[in-house]
C-alpha positions as CSV (number, residue, x, y, z in Angstrom):
1,X,0.0,0.0,0.0
2,X,2.8,2.4,0.9
3,X,4.6,1.6,-2.4
4,X,1.4,2.3,-4.4
5,X,1.0,5.6,-2.6
6,X,4.6,6.5,-3.3
7,X,4.2,5.8,-7.0
8,X,1.0,7.8,-7.1
9,X,2.7,10.8,-5.4
10,X,5.6,10.6,-7.8
11,X,3.3,10.4,-10.8
12,X,1.3,13.4,-9.6
13,X,4.6,15.4,-9.1
14,X,5.8,14.6,-12.6
15,X,2.4,15.5,-14.1
16,X,2.4,18.8,-12.4
17,X,5.9,19.5,-13.6
18,X,4.8,18.7,-17.1
19,X,1.7,21.0,-16.8
20,X,4.1,23.9,-15.9
21,X,6.0,23.3,-19.2
22,X,3.1,22.2,-21.4
23,X,2.6,25.6,-23.0
24,X,6.3,26.1,-23.9
25,X,6.5,22.6,-25.3
26,X,3.4,23.2,-27.4
27,X,4.8,26.5,-28.6
28,X,8.1,24.9,-29.6
29,X,6.3,22.0,-31.5
30,X,4.0,24.4,-33.3
31,X,6.8,26.8,-34.2
32,X,8.9,23.9,-35.6
33,X,6.1,22.7,-37.8
34,X,5.2,26.2,-39.1
35,X,8.9,27.1,-39.7
36,X,9.3,24.0,-41.9
37,X,6.0,24.8,-43.7
38,X,7.0,28.4,-44.5
39,X,10.6,27.5,-45.6
40,X,9.6,24.5,-47.6
41,X,6.2,25.3,-49.1
42,X,6.3,29.1,-49.3
43,X,10.0,29.8,-49.9
44,X,10.7,26.6,-51.8
45,X,13.8,25.3,-49.9
46,X,13.9,21.5,-50.4
47,X,15.5,20.6,-47.0
48,X,15.0,23.6,-44.6
49,X,16.1,21.7,-41.5
50,X,17.6,24.9,-40.0
51,X,14.2,26.5,-39.9
52,X,12.6,24.2,-37.3
53,X,15.9,24.0,-35.4
54,X,16.1,27.7,-35.1
55,X,12.4,27.9,-34.1
56,X,12.9,25.4,-31.3
57,X,16.2,26.9,-30.0
58,X,14.6,30.4,-30.2
59,X,11.7,29.4,-28.0
60,X,13.1,26.7,-25.8
61,X,11.3,25.2,-22.8
62,X,13.0,27.8,-20.6
63,X,12.2,31.3,-21.9
64,X,14.1,34.5,-21.9
65,X,15.9,36.9,-24.3
66,X,14.2,35.6,-27.4
67,X,14.9,38.7,-29.5
68,X,18.6,38.5,-28.8
69,X,18.5,34.7,-29.4
70,X,17.1,35.2,-32.9
71,X,20.0,37.5,-33.8
72,X,22.5,35.1,-32.3
73,X,21.0,32.1,-34.2
74,X,21.3,33.9,-37.5
75,X,24.9,35.1,-36.8
76,X,25.9,31.7,-35.5
77,X,24.5,29.8,-38.5
78,X,26.1,32.3,-40.9
79,X,29.5,32.0,-39.3
80,X,29.3,28.2,-39.1
81,X,28.1,27.8,-42.7
82,X,30.6,30.3,-44.0
83,X,33.6,28.7,-42.4
84,X,32.3,25.2,-43.2
85,X,31.6,25.9,-46.9
86,X,35.0,27.6,-47.4
87,X,37.1,25.0,-45.7
88,X,35.3,21.8,-46.6
89,X,35.4,22.9,-50.3
90,X,39.2,23.2,-50.0
91,X,40.2,20.3,-47.7
92,X,37.4,17.8,-47.9
93,X,35.6,16.0,-45.1
94,X,37.0,13.8,-42.4
95,X,37.8,13.6,-38.7
96,X,40.5,16.1,-38.6
97,X,38.7,18.4,-41.0
98,X,35.6,18.4,-38.7
99,X,37.8,19.2,-35.7
100,X,39.5,22.0,-37.6
101,X,36.2,23.4,-38.9
102,X,34.6,23.4,-35.4
103,X,37.6,25.0,-33.8
104,X,37.7,27.8,-36.4
105,X,34.0,28.4,-36.4
106,X,33.8,28.7,-32.6
107,X,36.9,30.9,-32.6
108,X,35.4,33.2,-35.2
109,X,32.2,33.5,-33.1
110,X,34.2,34.3,-30.0
111,X,36.3,36.9,-31.9
112,X,33.0,38.5,-33.0
113,X,32.3,38.9,-29.3
114,X,29.4,36.6,-29.5
115,X,27.6,34.8,-26.7
116,X,27.4,31.1,-26.0
117,X,24.5,30.6,-28.4
118,X,26.5,32.0,-31.3
119,X,29.5,29.9,-30.6
120,X,27.5,26.6,-30.2
121,X,25.4,27.4,-33.3
122,X,28.5,28.1,-35.3
123,X,30.0,24.8,-34.3
124,X,26.8,22.8,-35.0
125,X,26.3,24.4,-38.4
126,X,29.9,23.8,-39.3
127,X,29.5,20.1,-38.4
128,X,26.4,19.7,-40.5
129,X,28.1,21.2,-43.5
130,X,31.2,19.0,-43.0
131,X,29.2,15.8,-42.6
132,X,25.7,15.7,-43.9
133,X,25.4,18.7,-46.2
134,X,28.3,19.2,-48.6
135,X,28.9,22.8,-49.7
136,X,27.0,24.1,-52.6
137,X,26.6,27.4,-54.4
138,X,23.3,28.3,-52.8
139,X,23.3,26.1,-49.6
140,X,24.9,28.7,-47.4
141,X,22.4,31.5,-48.2
142,X,19.4,29.2,-48.0
143,X,20.5,28.0,-44.6
144,X,20.9,31.5,-43.3
145,X,17.4,32.3,-44.6
146,X,16.0,29.2,-42.9
147,X,17.5,30.2,-39.6
148,X,16.0,33.7,-39.9
149,X,12.6,32.1,-40.8
150,X,12.7,29.8,-37.8
151,X,13.6,32.6,-35.4
152,X,10.8,34.9,-36.7
153,X,8.3,32.1,-36.6
154,X,9.3,31.3,-33.0
155,X,8.8,35.0,-32.1
156,X,5.4,35.0,-33.8
157,X,4.2,31.9,-31.9
158,X,5.4,33.4,-28.6
159,X,3.5,36.6,-29.3
160,X,0.3,35.0,-30.5
161,X,0.2,32.1,-27.9
162,X,2.0,33.6,-24.9
163,X,2.4,32.2,-21.5
164,X,1.0,34.2,-18.6
165,X,3.9,36.4,-17.5
166,X,2.5,36.6,-14.0
167,X,2.3,32.9,-13.3
168,X,6.0,32.3,-12.9
169,X,6.4,35.6,-11.0
170,X,3.7,34.5,-8.5
171,X,5.4,31.1,-8.0
172,X,8.9,32.5,-7.5
173,X,7.8,35.5,-5.5
174,X,5.9,33.2,-3.2
175,X,9.0,31.1,-2.6
176,X,11.3,34.1,-1.9
177,X,8.9,36.0,0.3
178,X,8.0,32.8,2.1
179,X,11.7,32.2,2.8
180,X,12.1,35.7,4.2
181,X,9.0,35.4,6.4
182,X,10.1,32.0,7.7
183,X,13.5,33.4,8.5
184,X,12.1,36.3,10.5
185,X,9.8,34.0,12.5
186,X,12.6,31.6,13.1
187,X,14.8,34.3,14.4
188,X,12.0,35.6,16.6
189,X,11.6,32.2,18.2
190,X,15.3,31.7,18.6
191,X,15.7,35.1,20.3
192,X,12.7,34.6,22.5
193,X,13.9,31.2,23.6
194,X,17.6,32.2,23.6
195,X,18.2,29.2,21.4
196,X,21.5,29.5,19.6
197,X,21.1,26.3,17.7
198,X,17.8,27.5,16.1
199,X,19.4,30.8,15.2
200,X,22.3,29.0,13.6
201,X,19.8,26.9,11.6
202,X,18.0,30.0,10.4
203,X,21.4,31.5,9.3
204,X,22.3,28.4,7.4
205,X,19.0,28.4,5.5
206,X,19.4,32.1,4.7
207,X,22.8,31.5,3.2
208,X,21.1,29.4,0.5
209,X,18.5,32.0,-0.3
210,X,20.3,33.6,-3.2
211,X,19.4,30.9,-5.6
212,X,15.7,31.7,-5.1
213,X,16.4,35.4,-5.8
214,X,18.1,34.5,-9.1
215,X,15.1,32.3,-10.1
216,X,12.9,35.2,-9.2
217,X,14.9,37.6,-11.3
218,X,14.9,35.2,-14.3
219,X,11.1,34.8,-14.0
220,X,10.6,38.5,-14.1
221,X,12.9,38.9,-17.1
222,X,10.9,36.2,-18.9
223,X,7.6,37.9,-17.9
224,X,8.8,41.3,-19.1
225,X,9.7,39.8,-22.5
226,X,6.3,38.1,-22.8
227,X,4.5,41.3,-21.8
228,X,6.5,43.3,-24.3
229,X,5.9,41.1,-27.4
230,X,2.4,39.7,-26.7
231,X,-0.4,42.2,-27.1
232,X,-2.9,40.1,-25.2
233,X,-0.6,40.2,-22.1
234,X,0.0,44.0,-22.1
235,X,-2.7,44.4,-19.4
236,X,-0.5,42.4,-17.0
237,X,2.4,44.9,-17.1
238,X,1.3,46.8,-14.0
239,X,1.2,43.7,-11.9
240,X,4.6,42.6,-13.3
241,X,5.9,46.1,-12.5
242,X,5.0,45.7,-8.8
243,X,7.0,42.5,-8.7
244,X,9.9,44.1,-10.5
245,X,9.9,47.0,-8.1
246,X,10.0,44.6,-5.2
247,X,12.8,42.4,-6.5
248,X,15.9,44.4,-5.5
249,X,14.5,45.5,-2.1
250,X,13.5,42.0,-1.2
251,X,17.0,40.8,-2.2
252,X,18.5,43.5,0.2
253,X,16.0,42.4,2.9
254,X,17.2,38.9,2.7
255,X,20.9,40.0,2.8
256,X,20.2,42.3,5.8
257,X,18.3,39.5,7.6
258,X,21.3,37.3,7.0
259,X,23.5,39.8,8.8
260,X,20.8,40.2,11.5
261,X,20.8,36.5,12.1
262,X,24.6,36.3,12.3
263,X,24.7,39.1,14.9
264,X,21.7,37.7,16.8
265,X,23.5,34.3,17.0
266,X,26.7,36.1,18.3
267,X,24.6,37.9,20.9
268,X,23.1,34.7,22.1
269,X,26.5,32.9,22.3
270,X,28.0,35.9,24.2
271,X,25.1,36.0,26.6
272,X,24.1,39.6,25.7
273,X,20.9,41.0,27.0
274,X,18.1,40.6,24.5
275,X,15.4,43.4,24.4
276,X,12.0,42.1,25.3
277,X,10.3,43.7,22.3
278,X,12.7,42.2,19.7
279,X,10.8,38.9,19.0
280,X,7.5,40.7,18.5
281,X,9.1,43.2,16.1
282,X,10.5,40.3,14.0
283,X,7.1,38.5,14.0
284,X,5.4,41.7,12.9
285,X,7.9,42.0,10.0
286,X,7.1,38.4,9.1
287,X,3.4,39.2,9.0
288,X,4.1,42.2,6.8
289,X,6.0,40.1,4.4
290,X,3.1,37.6,4.2
291,X,0.8,40.5,3.5
292,X,3.1,41.8,0.8
293,X,3.1,38.3,-0.8
294,X,-0.7,38.3,-0.7
295,X,-1.2,41.7,-2.2
296,X,1.3,41.1,-5.0
297,X,-0.4,37.9,-5.9
298,X,-3.7,39.7,-6.0
299,X,-2.3,42.4,-8.3
300,X,-3.1,45.0,-5.7
301,X,-1.0,48.0,-4.5
302,X,0.6,46.7,-1.3
303,X,-0.7,49.4,1.0
304,X,-1.6,47.0,3.9
305,X,1.9,45.6,3.9
306,X,3.3,49.1,3.9
307,X,1.2,50.1,6.9
308,X,2.2,46.9,8.7
309,X,5.9,47.6,8.2
310,X,5.4,51.2,9.4
311,X,3.6,49.9,12.5
312,X,6.4,47.4,13.3
313,X,9.1,49.9,12.7
314,X,7.8,52.2,15.4
315,X,9.6,50.1,18.0
316,X,13.0,50.3,16.2
317,X,14.5,52.9,18.5
318,X,17.5,52.6,20.8
319,X,15.2,53.1,23.8
320,X,13.1,50.0,22.8
321,X,15.6,47.7,21.1
322,X,18.9,49.1,22.2
323,X,21.2,46.7,24.1
324,X,24.4,47.0,26.0
325,X,26.4,44.6,23.8
326,X,27.9,45.3,20.4
327,X,26.0,42.5,18.6
328,X,22.6,43.8,19.8
329,X,23.4,47.3,18.6
330,X,24.1,45.8,15.1
331,X,20.9,43.9,15.3
332,X,19.0,47.1,15.9
333,X,20.7,48.7,12.9
334,X,19.9,45.7,10.7
335,X,16.2,45.7,11.8
336,X,15.9,49.3,10.7
337,X,17.6,48.4,7.4
338,X,15.2,45.6,6.9
339,X,12.3,48.0,7.5
340,X,13.7,50.3,4.8
341,X,14.0,47.4,2.4
342,X,10.5,46.2,3.0
343,X,9.0,49.7,2.6
344,X,10.8,50.0,-0.7
345,X,9.4,46.7,-1.7
346,X,5.9,48.1,-1.2
347,X,6.7,50.9,-3.7
348,X,8.2,53.7,-1.6
349,X,11.4,55.4,-2.6
350,X,14.5,55.0,-0.3
351,X,14.1,58.6,1.0
352,X,10.4,58.0,1.8
353,X,11.2,54.7,3.4
354,X,13.9,56.2,5.6
355,X,11.7,59.1,6.6
356,X,9.0,56.6,7.7
357,X,11.3,55.3,10.5
358,X,11.2,56.9,14.0
359,X,14.3,58.7,15.1
360,X,16.9,56.2,16.4
361,X,17.2,58.3,19.6
362,X,14.8,60.8,20.9
363,X,16.4,64.1,22.0
364,X,15.5,65.3,25.4
365,X,14.3,69.0,25.3
366,X,16.4,71.4,27.3
367,X,15.0,72.3,30.8
């Protein structure tokens, strides 16, 4: 029974993973077929294999930078075919000829200051010329045209049948903000219980959080591209813009929380006095992060999250959170920095966010 349940769980997991990539797979398949149709039936190329290849590479299952990829494909194919046609016509085909052609094609791509796609496409095009497709008077030009057709068809399919640019942003934003909220709550519990082991565990987890930020950044880049080239997705640009405005401040909030966790751990190990209000402030920050995640997912202006951060930040003064030890003073500074980061993530400028914090120390009026 346990084995059957395990198989079912694994099957469900794989089906869900396939569902997340079903649209890109369908786009790539449709673009490949259409690219062949256009190059073969409309343009009249007898074997336009570069057209579907270019369409698939242009789209890919993982999206991003399609416009640049089309240019790189055409340049890469042109370099590879040019080098292959010239050399294979002169030296023939064989193992050492193939090695030489690939080395020279990739070197030419690198010298042109091309990216990885240009270099790899140059190499693969040169190999095809050297092995399966002997040089001809028109083959080189036809193959360049096929690559251009494939790239343009790929772009057209992406524009007419686009993915939802918000879907991946929601998923990655939920992960990153969830990690931040969990870290703040974990620190609150560790400080309240004076548990150095738990604080160390929070710090260890925070040190792995950068990968989530990079995934979030990639998702937003992909979403921006979709929203730019797909007319039916233009209305999602405002929602995407809120996520984009939150990305860098949330990254900074995670980094500052990492420093906060390190100094809190040091304070606990050194036996420094912990301000009584500190755990509650951290939990209020975590609640605000949850509210930010909810409002971004709903496509709403994160006003409630902003108000929650402001309320929590009222306690970030030396009188409330100041401690006698060095580490606790650093913790206070980091808590104020996290507040600024979170307020910026809700749409405030840095100056507005800084102005929203209470004075660190309150001056006593002269008698």
